[in-house]
C-alpha positions, 0 to 999 in steps of 0.5 A: 117023329115020335107021336104021343097019340094013336088013332082012336085015342081021346084027347083034349084041345085048348081053343083060343086059350080059354075053351077046352074041347074033347076030341078023338084022334083020327090019324097022324101024318106030316107032323099034324094030327087030324082030329074030330070034335066029340061035341060036333061033326067038325074036325081039323088038323093040329100040331101035337103041342095043342093036344093034352091027354087029360082035361086037367093037363089042358086046364093047367096050360091055360094062362092065368091073369092076375087081376085086382080082384084076385088079391081079395080075401 
C-alpha cells in the first residue's frame, strides 16, 4: 500500500466535518496513520482519506450547506 505521508510530516485532519486540526504523523501501519495533535498531547489512528497536506485542501473538503441567507446580495 502506497502511503501519502511519512513519520514527522505535518498534515491537517477534518473533525466532525467542521473543525480542521493540525497534526504530526508518528507512524503508518495496517492502513492507518498514528497521529499526534499539534495543539494537545492527544493522538489517534486514522485512515489516509481523513488527512490533507494543506489547510486549504482540508477546507475544500468541508461540506457546504446552502441556506436561505446564502442567496442574499
